[in-house]
C-alpha positions as CSV (number, residue, x, y, z in Angstrom):
1,M,62.6,116.5,142.7
2,T,64.9,114.3,144.2
3,A,65.8,110.7,143.1
4,N,63.8,109.2,146.2
5,A,60.7,111.0,145.2
6,T,60.6,109.1,141.8
7,L,61.4,105.5,143.4
8,P,59.3,104.6,146.5
9,W,61.9,102.4,148.5
10,T,59.3,101.5,151.0
11,A,57.1,99.8,148.4
12,I,60.4,97.8,147.3
13,D,61.3,94.5,149.3
14,C,63.8,93.2,146.4
15,V,66.5,94.6,144.2
16,I,67.6,92.4,141.1
17,L,70.5,93.7,139.1
18,D,72.4,92.5,136.0
19,M,76.3,92.1,136.0
20,D,77.8,93.2,132.9
21,G,77.0,96.7,131.7
22,T,75.0,97.5,134.8
23,L,77.3,96.8,137.7
24,L,80.2,95.9,135.6
25,D,82.0,98.0,132.9
26,L,81.1,96.5,129.5
27,H,84.3,97.8,128.1
28,F,85.7,94.5,128.9
29,D,83.0,92.4,126.9
30,N,83.3,94.6,124.0
31,Q,87.1,94.4,123.8
32,L,86.6,90.4,124.0
33,W,84.0,90.0,121.5
34,S,84.7,92.9,119.0
35,E,88.4,93.4,119.3
36,L,90.6,90.3,120.7
37,L,88.4,87.3,119.4
38,P,88.2,88.8,115.7
39,R,91.8,88.9,116.0
40,R,92.7,85.6,116.8
41,V,90.0,84.2,114.4
42,A,91.9,86.2,111.9
43,A,95.4,84.9,112.9
44,R,93.9,81.3,112.8
45,L,92.2,81.3,109.3
46,E,95.1,83.9,108.1
47,I,92.3,86.4,106.7
48,P,92.2,90.2,107.3
49,V,91.1,91.3,111.0
50,D,88.0,93.1,109.3
51,E,86.8,90.1,107.6
52,A,87.1,88.0,111.0
53,R,85.3,90.7,112.9
54,H,82.5,90.5,110.3
55,Q,82.2,86.9,110.3
56,V,82.3,86.8,114.2
57,L,79.9,89.4,114.5
58,H,77.6,87.8,112.0
59,R,77.3,84.5,113.7
60,L,77.1,86.2,117.3
61,E,73.9,88.1,115.9
62,A,72.4,84.9,114.7
63,R,72.2,83.8,118.3
64,R,71.6,86.9,120.0
65,G,69.2,86.5,123.1
66,T,69.4,83.0,123.5
67,L,71.6,80.9,125.8
68,P,74.1,79.7,123.4
69,W,74.9,83.5,123.1
70,Y,76.4,83.6,126.5
71,C,78.2,80.1,126.4
72,L,81.8,80.2,126.2
73,E,82.3,76.6,125.3
74,H,79.8,77.0,122.4
75,W,82.0,80.1,121.0
76,S,85.2,78.2,121.6
77,D,84.0,75.3,119.5
78,A,82.5,77.4,117.0
79,F,85.5,79.7,116.2
80,G,88.5,77.2,117.5
81,V,89.7,79.8,120.0
82,D,89.9,79.1,123.7
83,M,87.3,81.8,125.2
84,H,88.4,81.2,128.7
85,G,91.9,81.9,128.0
86,L,90.8,85.3,126.2
87,E,89.0,86.0,129.4
88,R,91.9,85.6,131.3
89,E,94.0,87.6,129.1
90,L,91.7,90.8,129.3
91,G,91.0,90.4,133.0
92,H,92.7,93.7,133.8
93,L,89.5,95.2,132.1
94,I,87.0,93.6,134.6
95,R,86.0,96.5,136.7
96,A,82.8,98.1,138.7
97,R,81.1,100.9,136.8
98,P,81.2,104.0,139.1
99,G,78.9,104.1,141.8
100,A,78.2,100.4,141.8
101,I,79.9,99.3,144.8
102,D,78.4,102.1,146.9
103,F,74.8,101.3,145.5
104,L,75.3,97.7,146.4
105,A,76.6,98.7,150.0
106,W,73.4,101.1,150.5
107,V,70.8,98.5,149.3
108,K,72.5,95.9,151.4
109,A,72.4,98.4,154.6
110,R,68.5,98.7,154.0
111,G,68.0,95.0,154.3
112,L,66.5,94.2,151.1
113,R,67.0,91.1,149.3
114,Q,69.7,91.8,146.5
115,V,69.9,89.4,143.7
116,L,72.5,89.3,140.9
117,A,70.9,87.8,137.8
118,T,73.3,87.3,135.1
119,N,73.3,85.5,131.7
120,A,77.0,85.4,131.8
121,H,78.6,81.8,131.8
122,P,79.4,80.6,135.5
123,A,83.0,80.4,134.7
124,S,83.1,83.9,133.6
125,L,80.7,84.8,136.4
126,G,83.2,83.4,138.9
127,R,86.3,85.5,137.4
128,K,84.2,88.6,137.6
129,L,83.2,88.2,141.2
130,A,86.7,87.3,142.0
131,A,88.5,90.4,140.3
132,T,85.5,92.9,141.8
133,G,84.4,91.7,145.2
134,I,80.7,92.3,144.6
135,A,79.6,88.9,145.6
136,E,79.6,90.1,149.5
137,H,76.5,92.3,148.7
138,F,74.1,89.6,147.3
139,T,71.6,87.5,149.2
140,D,71.3,85.5,145.8
141,I,73.5,84.8,142.7
142,V,71.9,83.2,139.8
143,S,73.4,82.6,136.6
144,A,71.0,81.8,133.5
145,H,73.0,79.0,132.3
146,D,72.0,77.1,135.9
147,L,68.3,78.0,134.9
148,G,68.6,76.7,131.4
149,A,67.3,79.9,129.8
150,A,68.7,83.4,129.1
151,K,67.0,86.5,130.7
152,E,65.3,87.5,127.4
153,D,63.2,84.4,127.8
154,D,60.0,84.3,129.9
155,A,61.1,80.4,131.1
156,F,64.2,82.6,132.9
157,W,61.6,84.4,135.2
158,N,59.7,81.4,135.7
159,A,62.6,79.5,137.0
160,L,64.1,82.5,139.0
161,K,60.8,83.0,141.1
162,A,60.9,79.3,141.7
163,R,64.3,79.9,143.1
164,V,64.4,82.8,144.8
165,D,61.2,84.1,146.5
166,F,60.2,87.5,145.6
167,D,57.1,89.5,144.8
168,P,57.4,91.4,141.1
169,A,55.2,93.9,142.0
170,R,57.6,95.1,145.2
171,T,60.9,94.5,142.7
172,L,63.2,97.0,141.1
173,F,65.1,95.6,138.3
174,I,68.2,97.3,136.5
175,D,69.7,96.0,133.1
176,D,71.3,97.6,130.3
177,N,69.9,95.1,127.6
178,A,66.4,96.3,126.4
179,Q,65.3,92.8,125.4
180,V,65.8,91.5,128.9
181,R,63.8,94.4,130.6
182,A,61.1,93.7,128.1
183,A,61.1,90.1,129.2
184,A,61.0,91.4,133.1
185,R,58.1,93.8,132.1
186,R,56.3,90.9,130.7
187,W,56.7,89.1,133.8
188,G,55.5,91.9,135.9
189,I,58.6,93.6,137.5
190,A,57.3,96.9,138.7
191,Y,60.2,99.2,138.8
192,L,62.8,98.9,135.8
193,Y,65.7,101.2,134.7
194,G,68.6,100.9,132.3
195,I,72.0,102.1,132.2
196,A,72.9,105.2,130.3
197,R,76.4,104.3,129.4
198,P,77.0,100.5,129.8
199,D,80.5,100.7,128.4
200,S,82.8,103.6,129.8
201,Q,84.3,104.2,126.5
202,G,81.1,104.0,124.5
203,P,78.4,106.3,123.3
204,E,75.7,107.4,126.1
205,L,72.4,105.5,125.3
206,S,68.8,106.1,125.8
207,A,65.8,104.1,125.6
208,V,61.8,104.4,125.0
209,D,61.0,101.8,127.4
210,C,62.6,103.2,131.0
211,R,64.8,105.5,132.3
212,C,68.2,105.0,131.9
213,L,70.6,105.8,134.9
214,E,73.8,108.0,134.5
215,D,74.7,107.1,138.2
216,F,73.5,104.8,140.7
217,A,73.1,107.9,143.0
218,E,70.1,108.8,141.1
219,L,68.1,106.0,142.8
220,T,69.7,106.9,146.5
221,G,69.0,110.9,146.7
222,A,73.0,111.2,147.0
223,A,73.0,112.9,143.6
224,A,70.1,115.0,144.5
């Protein structure tokens, strides 16, 4: 069976896409939060890197799924480290996942509404758009920070619908985050997919709630 046979494109008017780990390689973010930040915290506090990493990940976990978790200013204050500076330092790692640009161009050529919906901080979003050039493919680009709620929160979807008119029954949503997909499913998004390898250098993932894509071409028939 071809990929097109499993996704009825004639029934889809809108494609909503996550950015980090979906369109872009999550390796950048993982290196930022799990490696570079702990090293800088360790240097500032004069403690071992493993101890600093434990502190950082523990504090991050306590905020997971909330808007502050994605706020660079929040963590700059919390850790006494310039998170914007750390992002710029790792800017060379910002890149699109394989097949992402081709998929965006394919969807755009079909004339569908294409929405980038991200939890990324607006400054981080700007840096990533500039580095990858993906902005040109979207009809709408929305940061959760502008809506006042993270994508894991039902309030995000209510606010997104108010800003971007779309029919959830005719919408495809792709996101590597299972909590976000759960919120989208509660809100009524009809077609949901995850990502098998959000970090190009990390493990392959599976999900119980949806199919995880190894390649975007699975959705266009190019991989059939």
